[in-house]
N, C-alpha and C positions, 0 to 999 in steps of 0.2 A: 634496298633493304639493309638495315644495319646488320653487321656480322654478329651472329649469336653463338653462345657457347653454353651448354647445359651439362649437368652431371646426372647420372642415373643410378638409382639404388633399388635393390629388390631382394626378394628371397625366393625359395622354392615355390613353384606354382603348379596348378593342374594343367593337363594337356589341352583343356578346353580354351585356355586363353592364349595358346601358342600363336594363332593367326593374328591376334591383336598386337602381340609383341613384334611379330615380323612386319606387320604393317607400320608400326611405330618407327622401326629402324629404316624402313623404306622411305617414309615421309621425311625423317630427319636427314637422310642422305640426299633426297631430291631437293630439299630446301637449303642444302649446303651448311647445315648447322653442325658446329664442332661438338663432339660428344666425348665425355669421359665417364667411364663406367666403374662402379665398385668392383674391385679385383675378384673377390670370391663369387659375386653374382655373374661377372663376365665369364668366368670359367664354367659356371653352371649353364649359362646361355649357349656357349659354344658347343656344349655336349647335348643341348636340348633343342635348340631352334636354329634356323638359318639367320645369321646375323653377320655384320661386317667383321672382318679380321683386322688385327693391327690397331684397334682403338686404344687410346690412352686410358690408363686406369689409376685409381686411388684406393687406399685401404682404410684410412682413418681421417680424423680431423686434421692431423698435422700435414698430410700431403694432399688435402682437398684444395684445389686452386681457389683463390679468393676472387678471381676475375670472371667466374661463371655467373650467368644471369639468374639461374635458379636451379634447384635440385628437384628432380622428378622421381617420385617414389612409385614403384610398381608393386601393388599388393593390396593389403587391407590396412585397417587402423593399426594393427600390430607392427606392420612394416614402417608406418609413419613414426611410431613410438621408438622403434629401433634406430631410425634415422636421426633422432634428436642427439644421440651420442656422437654422431658424425658432424652434425651442423654446429652443435654447442653454441658458443657465443660469437660465431662468425657473422651473424646477421643475414646470411644467405637465405633468400625466400625459398619456400618448399611447397610443392603441389603434389597431390596424390591421385593416382589412377586406381580406382576401386576394382580389384580382382577378388575381393573377399565377399563378406556378406553385408554387414550393416553399413559401414562406410560413413561415419560422422566426420572423420578427419580426411580420409582418402575418399572424397565425395565426387570425383569426376568419373562418370560411367565409362566403362571400357569401350562402348560403342560411340563415344564422343571425343576420343583422344585427339583426332586431327582438328576438330572444331575448337576444342579447348586450347590446344597449342597455338593455333592461329590467333585466338583472342589474347593469349598471354604475350605473344610476340608483338601484337599491335598495341599492347598496353591497356587492354580492356579488362583490367582487374584492379582490385584493391588489396592492401595488406592488412591482415588481422594480426595484431600482436597478442600472443598467448603467454600468460605467466606460467612459470614452472615452480616446483617445490624443490627444496634441497634438504638432505638429511645428513647429520654429522654426529659423531660420538667422540667424547674425550678419551675413550678407552681404545679405539682402533679406527683405522681407515676403512671406510665402507665402499664396496663396489669398485675398488681400484680407482677411486676418485671420480667415477661416473655416477655420482650420488645425487642425481637430479631427475625429476619426473615431470612429464607434461600432463599425465593423467592423475596419478595418485601415489601416495606412499602409504603402505598398510603394514600393520603388525598382526600376526595370526598366532593362535596356539600351535604348538609344535606338531602334534599328531592328534589322535582321537582321544587324548586325555581330557581332563576336566578343563573348564574355562580358565582363562588367564585374567589377572587383574592388571589393568593399565592405569597407573596414576598419572594424570595429565595436569600440567601447570601451563597457564598462558601468561607470558610476561612476568613470571615469578609467582603468580597467584593461582591457588588450587582451582581447577575447573571441576574435576570429578575423578573418582576412582571407578573406572569402568570394569565391571565384571561381565565378561563377554567372550565370544570366540575370537574377537579381534577388534581393531579400530582402523577405519579408513580416513585418511586426510586427503581430500581431493581438491584439485583446481577447478575453475569453471569448465575447462575443457573436459576434465575427468568426471564432472558432475553427471554426465549422461552415460557413464560406464558403470563400474562396480558399485559405486556409491548409490546410484539410482536404483539398482537391483536390490539394495539393502534398505530402501525407503528414504534415501536422501533427496533433497530438492534439486531441480534443474537451475543452474546459475548461468546467467548470460556472460559470455566472454567480455572482458573489459569492466566488469562490475567491481573489481578490487576486493574480492572476497574469496575465501576458501570455505570448505565445509568439512566438519568432523562428524563422521557417521559410524556408530557402533554396529558390529556384526553380531546378530542374535544376542542382544543383551539379556542378562538374567532378570533385571528389573525393567518391566515394560514401560515405565514412565521415563526412561532414559531415551531421549530422542536426538536426532541430528541437530547440530547447531552451526549456524553460519557465522564466521568470524572474519575479522579484517585480515587482508593479505599482509599487513605489516606486523602481524603477531609473531611471537616466538613461542613455539610449543615445545615443552619438555616432557618426555615420557620415561617412566620407570616401570618395568614389567616384572610381575611376580608370576611364577608358574611352578606346579608340582614337579615338572620334568627339569626345571632350571634351564629351559631352552625356549626360544620362540623363533618365529620366522619373520623376517623383514623383507618386504617386496618394494621395489622401486620401478614402477611401470612393469616391464616384462622381465626384470631381473629380480633374483631373490637370494637371500643368504640366511643360514641358520646361525643364531647368535645365542650366547649365554645370557642369563638374566642380570648379570653384573654389568652388561653393556647398556648404558643410558643413551637416550637419543634426544637430539635437538632438531626440530623441523622449522623451517622458515622459508620465505620467498627466495628463490634463486636470484643471483645477481644479473641475470640476462633473460631475454624473452626470445621466443621463436616467432618468425614471420611467416604466417600461413597465407598462401595466395587464394583469394576468393574471386571467382569470376563475377563480372558485373551483373549477370542475370541470375546469380545465386544469392541466397540470403540465409542467415542463421535460422530464422523461423521457418523458412521454406524447407530447410533440411530437417528440422524437428518434425514438421507436419508429415514429410515423406517417410522418415525413418521410424517414427513412432505411430504412424497410421492415424494421426489426429484427423478428425472430421470424417472418418470412414466407419461405416457400420460393420464392425468386425464379426457380426453374427453371420455374415455372408461368406466367411472364410473357413 
């Protein structure tokens, strides 16, 4: 068997998944697979579970080895989103073990870890390329240059004050002035997340589109709109508090309304590992309970 090397990333987990993590490290050791673990996560593991000592570590994108076969995320979809800042434009494939709840991105069940790893090692998978969004401002650097999102970029009102007005231009042309609690700009990956809960459509990965979804708009005839992924969206926000919140996946910043935003497609994509017996529509049916009579739940 070809010699393998994988990286592992994760965050705090409940004690119920401890046996699965210990079994994972036992399996990797028995298969003589080289392992490098995120430094903070490794420190947490050593205090929490029985795992090998003396493993190599990494802390960010700069010291993540480029010769690894793939990065394995232990957690839920939030952990996968956090891993994007580590993977960035390296092209390293990523797979997710679901220790969370829904698991659209981290869709490998925790009781199928060994089976999934065997398939990945044997090449029984495909790569799904997922587009990201990027947000910039001429007034300041956003999110310490980690200004990209796999799910969505969202502007919110600052607190429980009145709605904000978001003036949106696409490629220089006025789209709308949204009077709402906020505005979501979502990728196809993020179309099943916050955007979906606000009435946005589900968009297939690879469809070359983004969706702009208002949050609780004042005018009920303002609906989500699907736009080309090649668009450039400019936003100017007005608020009585002269502040608003900008989120970029799991990151957020409070900004003043003199900060204008430009949102467009990021210059790189993320490579998600999809096992050959899994499918996007199968995941939708499972996670959204399609075809199931929910009156029995």
